[in-house]
Backbone as JSON, one array per atom type, in Angstrom:
{
  "sequence": "XXXXXXXXXXXXXXXXXXXXXXXXXXXXXXXXXXXXXXXXXXXXXXXXXXXXXXXXXXXXXXXXXXXXXXXXXXXXXXXXXXXXXXXXXXXXXXXXXXXXXXXXXXXXXXXXXXXXXXXXXXXXXXXXXXXXXXXXXXXXXXXXXXXXXX",
  "N": [[108.33, 34.78, 125.87], [106.84, 37.04, 124.07], [104.27, 36.76, 121.08], [103.89, 38.52, 118.07], [100.54, 38.92, 116.2], [100.45, 39.85, 112.95], [98.65, 41.59, 111.25], [97.05, 41.76, 107.44], [99.4, 42.6, 105.29], [101.1, 43.47, 107.31], [100.66, 45.15, 109.12], [98.74, 45.58, 112.69], [95.95, 44.59, 114.0], [93.03, 46.29, 114.11], [91.21, 47.14, 117.62], [88.88, 45.91, 118.43], [85.56, 46.8, 118.05], [83.05, 45.87, 118.05], [79.33, 46.48, 118.61], [79.62, 49.02, 119.56], [78.3, 50.43, 117.43], [75.7, 49.77, 118.12], [74.92, 50.81, 120.97], [75.73, 54.11, 120.43], [73.3, 54.2, 118.98], [71.26, 54.02, 120.42], [71.76, 56.16, 122.26], [71.41, 58.49, 121.25], [68.9, 58.11, 120.26], [67.3, 57.56, 122.31], [67.92, 60.79, 123.02], [66.79, 62.04, 120.89], [63.91, 61.2, 121.22], [63.37, 62.69, 123.78], [64.2, 64.93, 122.61], [61.38, 65.22, 120.93], [59.65, 64.54, 122.5], [59.77, 66.9, 124.57], [59.33, 68.95, 122.23], [56.57, 68.33, 121.39], [55.34, 67.71, 124.11], [55.64, 70.67, 124.75], [53.82, 71.86, 122.96], [51.31, 70.87, 123.37], [51.39, 72.44, 125.61], [50.95, 75.12, 125.6], [48.42, 74.97, 124.21], [46.8, 74.18, 126.29], [47.56, 76.28, 127.62], [46.23, 78.34, 125.53], [43.47, 77.41, 125.67], [42.89, 77.99, 128.55], [43.22, 80.79, 128.7], [41.35, 81.18, 127.21], [38.65, 80.25, 128.38], [38.75, 81.88, 130.49], [38.63, 84.64, 129.56], [35.92, 84.54, 128.39], [34.65, 83.55, 131.14], [34.69, 86.28, 132.27], [33.46, 87.6, 130.92], [30.91, 86.56, 130.63], [30.24, 87.34, 133.78], [30.51, 90.51, 133.25], [28.17, 90.86, 131.96], [25.98, 91.69, 134.51], [24.52, 93.1, 135.06], [23.79, 95.84, 137.7], [20.64, 96.05, 138.68], [19.2, 98.1, 139.45], [20.35, 100.83, 138.72], [21.11, 100.44, 136.29], [18.05, 100.21, 135.11], [17.2, 103.01, 136.09], [19.8, 104.7, 134.35], [21.5, 105.87, 135.48], [23.74, 105.17, 136.54], [25.59, 102.69, 134.86], [26.41, 100.02, 135.94], [28.35, 97.0, 137.35], [26.77, 94.2, 138.79], [28.32, 93.33, 141.89], [28.13, 90.79, 143.49], [26.22, 89.21, 141.81], [27.82, 89.57, 139.09], [29.92, 88.09, 140.19], [29.06, 85.66, 140.91], [27.98, 84.55, 138.09], [30.14, 83.85, 136.66], [31.59, 82.4, 138.15], [30.19, 80.09, 137.99], [29.81, 80.38, 135.34], [32.79, 78.7, 135.11], [32.23, 76.75, 136.49], [30.91, 74.75, 134.83], [32.44, 74.52, 132.3], [34.55, 73.33, 134.16], [36.79, 73.83, 135.08], [38.86, 75.38, 137.58], [38.65, 78.22, 139.17], [39.32, 81.85, 139.99], [38.04, 84.59, 140.96], [37.34, 88.06, 140.77], [36.44, 91.49, 141.36], [37.28, 95.29, 140.62], [37.8, 97.95, 142.79], [36.46, 100.29, 142.04], [34.31, 98.54, 140.94], [33.86, 98.38, 138.16], [35.59, 96.76, 136.33], [35.8, 93.87, 136.04], [37.87, 90.85, 136.7], [39.12, 87.44, 135.98], [41.05, 84.47, 137.12], [41.99, 81.25, 135.79], [43.36, 78.43, 136.79], [44.64, 75.71, 135.67], [45.42, 71.94, 134.8], [47.82, 70.89, 132.59], [48.11, 67.34, 131.5], [50.87, 65.58, 130.7], [52.39, 63.66, 128.02], [54.73, 62.57, 126.96], [56.76, 63.0, 128.28], [55.93, 62.14, 131.03], [58.04, 60.22, 130.97], [60.32, 61.37, 132.04], [59.64, 61.87, 134.64], [57.87, 64.47, 134.4], [54.83, 64.42, 135.3], [52.08, 65.98, 134.91], [51.66, 69.93, 133.94], [51.59, 72.95, 135.49], [48.73, 75.19, 134.38], [48.03, 78.84, 133.34], [45.45, 81.17, 133.27], [44.09, 84.01, 132.13], [41.94, 86.42, 132.42], [39.86, 89.4, 131.46], [37.66, 91.84, 131.99], [35.65, 94.61, 130.72], [33.44, 96.83, 131.89], [32.09, 98.75, 129.97], [29.72, 101.69, 128.73], [27.85, 102.74, 126.23], [28.93, 105.19, 123.01], [31.64, 106.46, 122.52], [33.3, 108.54, 120.69], [36.15, 109.95, 118.77], [37.44, 113.58, 118.9]],
  "CA": [[108.63, 35.63, 124.97], [105.65, 37.17, 123.34], [104.47, 36.91, 119.95], [102.94, 39.33, 117.55], [100.63, 38.59, 114.92], [100.65, 40.84, 112.01], [97.48, 41.3, 109.73], [97.54, 41.78, 106.34], [100.02, 43.79, 104.58], [102.15, 44.0, 107.87], [99.74, 46.0, 110.19], [98.54, 45.5, 113.56], [94.72, 44.28, 113.39], [92.27, 46.91, 115.01], [90.76, 47.1, 118.27], [87.54, 45.23, 118.16], [84.99, 47.81, 118.45], [81.76, 45.27, 117.87], [78.43, 46.84, 119.38], [79.68, 50.55, 119.43], [77.14, 51.41, 117.17], [74.34, 49.87, 118.82], [75.23, 51.76, 122.25], [75.73, 55.34, 119.8], [72.27, 54.23, 118.31], [70.26, 53.69, 121.42], [71.95, 57.03, 122.74], [70.67, 59.18, 119.8], [67.59, 57.66, 119.98], [67.16, 58.4, 123.44], [67.66, 61.82, 123.22], [65.51, 62.25, 119.81], [62.47, 60.69, 122.25], [63.52, 63.48, 124.52], [63.23, 66.11, 122.61], [60.13, 65.31, 120.67], [58.42, 64.92, 123.61], [59.64, 68.49, 124.7], [58.33, 69.74, 121.07], [55.21, 67.66, 121.92], [54.15, 68.46, 125.53], [55.14, 71.57, 125.0], [52.34, 71.98, 122.22], [50.21, 70.7, 124.29], [50.87, 73.39, 126.8], [50.25, 75.92, 124.46], [47.05, 74.07, 123.71], [46.27, 74.36, 127.05], [46.85, 77.78, 128.05], [44.93, 78.87, 125.14], [41.73, 77.04, 126.55], [42.54, 78.42, 129.86], [42.68, 82.42, 128.6], [39.76, 81.58, 126.35], [37.58, 80.19, 129.46], [39.05, 83.25, 131.45], [38.04, 86.12, 129.0], [34.6, 83.86, 128.32], [34.08, 83.82, 132.39], [34.65, 87.8, 132.18], [32.47, 88.23, 130.17], [29.99, 86.56, 131.13], [30.01, 87.89, 134.47], [30.97, 91.34, 133.51], [26.64, 91.09, 131.85], [25.58, 90.99, 134.8], [24.39, 94.55, 135.73], [23.21, 96.28, 138.95], [18.89, 96.54, 137.5], [18.31, 99.19, 139.87], [21.18, 101.69, 138.29], [20.65, 100.3, 134.55], [16.88, 101.08, 134.57], [17.07, 104.31, 135.37], [20.23, 105.56, 133.37], [22.28, 106.87, 136.51], [25.11, 103.83, 136.02], [25.53, 101.46, 134.84], [27.41, 99.21, 137.39], [27.94, 94.98, 137.46], [26.08, 93.92, 140.65], [29.3, 92.67, 142.43], [27.37, 89.52, 143.46], [25.51, 88.63, 140.31], [29.11, 89.11, 138.38], [31.04, 86.92, 140.41], [28.57, 83.92, 140.6], [27.61, 84.23, 136.9], [31.23, 84.22, 136.49], [32.21, 81.17, 138.68], [29.06, 79.33, 137.24], [30.4, 79.76, 134.07], [33.93, 77.76, 134.91], [32.22, 75.59, 137.38], [29.93, 74.29, 134.04], [33.28, 74.39, 131.77], [34.83, 72.2, 134.49], [37.84, 74.26, 135.67], [38.79, 75.96, 138.32], [39.67, 79.83, 139.31], [39.46, 82.8, 141.04], [36.82, 85.72, 140.33], [37.78, 89.38, 141.48], [35.77, 92.65, 140.87], [37.76, 96.37, 140.61], [37.42, 98.61, 143.32], [35.18, 100.86, 141.2], [33.2, 98.18, 140.14], [34.17, 98.56, 136.75], [36.21, 95.84, 135.74], [36.44, 92.11, 136.36], [39.2, 89.86, 136.36], [38.87, 86.23, 135.93], [41.94, 83.89, 137.04], [41.85, 80.07, 135.65], [43.94, 77.26, 137.15], [44.24, 73.94, 135.54], [46.97, 71.67, 134.99], [47.81, 69.91, 131.5], [48.89, 65.98, 131.49], [51.98, 65.22, 129.76], [51.73, 62.08, 127.2], [56.32, 61.98, 126.61], [57.16, 63.67, 129.63], [56.39, 61.35, 132.17], [58.99, 58.85, 131.15], [61.61, 61.69, 132.6], [58.94, 62.08, 135.82], [56.99, 64.92, 134.2], [53.25, 63.9, 134.77], [51.51, 67.49, 134.64], [52.61, 71.13, 133.66], [50.39, 73.65, 135.51], [47.95, 76.05, 133.34], [47.04, 79.89, 134.25], [45.07, 81.56, 132.15], [43.53, 85.67, 132.53], [40.93, 87.42, 131.31], [39.14, 90.86, 132.19], [36.4, 92.15, 130.75], [35.48, 96.05, 131.8], [31.79, 97.3, 131.66], [31.6, 100.14, 128.68], [28.53, 101.93, 128.12], [27.68, 104.44, 125.14], [29.72, 104.8, 122.36], [32.28, 107.2, 122.67], [34.19, 109.15, 119.34], [37.01, 110.7, 119.45], [36.3, 114.83, 118.65]],
  "C": [[107.03, 35.44, 124.46], [105.27, 37.16, 121.73], [103.25, 37.81, 119.39], [101.81, 38.55, 116.44], [100.0, 39.41, 113.87], [98.58, 40.16, 111.3], [98.16, 41.22, 108.75], [98.43, 42.96, 106.23], [100.83, 44.16, 105.97], [101.47, 44.84, 108.98], [98.94, 45.12, 111.3], [96.66, 44.96, 113.19], [94.36, 45.44, 114.99], [91.38, 46.51, 116.4], [89.11, 46.6, 118.37], [86.46, 46.14, 118.78], [83.11, 47.26, 118.22], [80.65, 46.07, 118.77], [78.56, 48.29, 119.89], [78.57, 51.45, 118.88], [75.98, 51.42, 117.26], [74.0, 50.85, 120.0], [75.04, 53.06, 121.56], [74.24, 55.1, 119.79], [71.25, 55.13, 119.59], [70.59, 55.37, 122.2], [70.75, 58.22, 122.2], [69.17, 58.45, 120.17], [66.8, 58.03, 121.14], [66.8, 59.78, 123.75], [66.67, 62.55, 121.53], [64.12, 62.09, 120.65], [62.37, 61.75, 122.52], [62.7, 64.64, 124.35], [62.06, 66.39, 121.53], [59.18, 65.42, 121.83], [58.57, 65.8, 124.64], [59.05, 69.08, 123.98], [56.86, 69.65, 121.73], [54.26, 67.83, 122.33], [54.24, 69.41, 125.26], [54.31, 72.88, 124.15], [52.11, 72.06, 122.42], [49.88, 71.7, 125.25], [50.47, 74.65, 126.89], [49.14, 75.65, 124.54], [46.51, 74.88, 124.65], [45.99, 75.65, 127.9], [46.58, 79.08, 127.25], [43.64, 78.44, 125.68], [42.01, 77.75, 127.62], [42.41, 79.97, 129.84], [41.48, 82.23, 127.87], [38.49, 81.44, 127.69], [37.98, 81.37, 130.27], [38.6, 84.41, 130.8], [36.11, 85.92, 128.77], [34.13, 84.18, 130.04], [33.86, 85.12, 132.41], [33.79, 88.2, 131.83], [30.9, 88.44, 130.44], [29.08, 87.26, 132.73], [29.43, 89.63, 134.45], [29.13, 92.09, 132.7], [25.73, 90.7, 132.85], [25.8, 92.27, 135.8], [23.7, 94.68, 136.91], [21.66, 96.59, 137.92], [18.78, 97.85, 137.82], [18.76, 100.34, 139.07], [21.15, 101.74, 136.25], [19.18, 100.87, 134.19], [16.99, 102.41, 134.49], [18.0, 104.74, 134.89], [21.18, 106.26, 134.32], [23.78, 106.04, 136.79], [25.08, 102.42, 135.66], [26.33, 100.37, 135.26], [27.13, 97.32, 137.14], [27.65, 95.4, 138.91], [27.14, 92.88, 140.74], [28.81, 91.11, 142.54], [26.95, 88.46, 142.36], [26.83, 88.35, 139.19], [29.84, 88.06, 138.62], [30.65, 85.35, 140.5], [28.4, 83.77, 139.15], [28.9, 83.56, 136.28], [31.93, 82.59, 136.89], [30.89, 80.07, 138.3], [29.73, 78.76, 135.94], [32.01, 78.72, 134.25], [33.77, 77.01, 135.61], [31.21, 74.21, 135.78], [31.37, 74.07, 132.08], [34.13, 73.37, 132.61], [36.37, 72.43, 135.17], [37.77, 75.35, 136.69], [39.45, 77.45, 138.51], [39.21, 81.08, 140.2], [38.41, 84.33, 140.27], [36.97, 87.23, 141.16], [37.16, 91.1, 140.64], [36.65, 94.06, 141.31], [37.23, 96.91, 141.65], [36.08, 99.68, 143.09], [34.19, 99.93, 141.08], [32.92, 97.77, 138.67], [34.9, 97.31, 135.68], [36.27, 94.64, 136.18], [37.32, 91.52, 135.98], [39.0, 88.05, 137.04], [40.78, 85.38, 136.04], [41.53, 82.15, 137.19], [42.88, 79.48, 135.89], [43.51, 76.17, 136.51], [45.38, 73.56, 135.97], [46.64, 70.81, 133.32], [48.8, 68.67, 131.63], [49.75, 65.69, 130.49], [51.55, 64.11, 129.28], [53.42, 61.99, 127.07], [56.59, 62.35, 127.68], [57.01, 62.84, 130.98], [57.74, 60.02, 132.55], [60.53, 59.86, 131.94], [60.7, 62.43, 134.25], [57.94, 63.28, 135.81], [55.75, 64.57, 134.0], [52.16, 64.83, 134.52], [52.29, 68.45, 134.2], [51.28, 71.96, 134.19], [50.77, 74.68, 134.78], [47.76, 77.63, 134.15], [46.79, 80.38, 133.03], [44.04, 83.26, 132.79], [42.88, 86.08, 131.82], [40.32, 88.38, 132.18], [38.31, 91.09, 131.25], [35.87, 93.75, 131.56], [34.08, 96.21, 131.0], [31.95, 98.74, 131.05], [30.26, 100.12, 128.82], [28.28, 103.1, 126.93], [29.03, 103.74, 124.45], [31.05, 106.48, 122.44], [33.4, 107.48, 121.26], [34.9, 110.06, 119.21], [36.13, 112.71, 118.42], [37.53, 115.76, 117.68]]
}
C-alpha cells in the first residue's frame, strides 16, 4: 500500500522544477548573442561593402584620367589609353591592398572596376562563419566638354 503525503491545505506538492529557469536563461542568452552577432557582423559587412565600392570608384577614376595623349593634344579624340587606364586602376587597387578586375568598354569610353575582398566576422565564427565575401563596383565614364540643354 502506498501513501501519499499531502501538502498544506490538503494539496499535493507541485513537481520539482529546480534548474528550469537556468536552462531558459541559457537558451535566451544564446539566442540574444546570435541575434547581436548577426546585427553587428551584418553592419560590418555593409561597411566593408561601402569601402569596396569606394575603392572601386576611386580606382575607376584614377584609370579614367589616363588619356591617350596623341588624341588629347590634337583635340581630335579624347579617349582613355586602355593600357595606361588598366595599369593606373590596377596600381590604385594594389596600393589600397585589395584585389579586383579592371575592364574597358569596347568603345574605350567607360572603365569598370570590380573589387573582391572579404570581411572577417567577429561574432559569427561561433556558428562557423569566419568571413563573408564582399564585392564593390565602380565605373568611370570619360566625358569631354560641357553639354547644356537646348
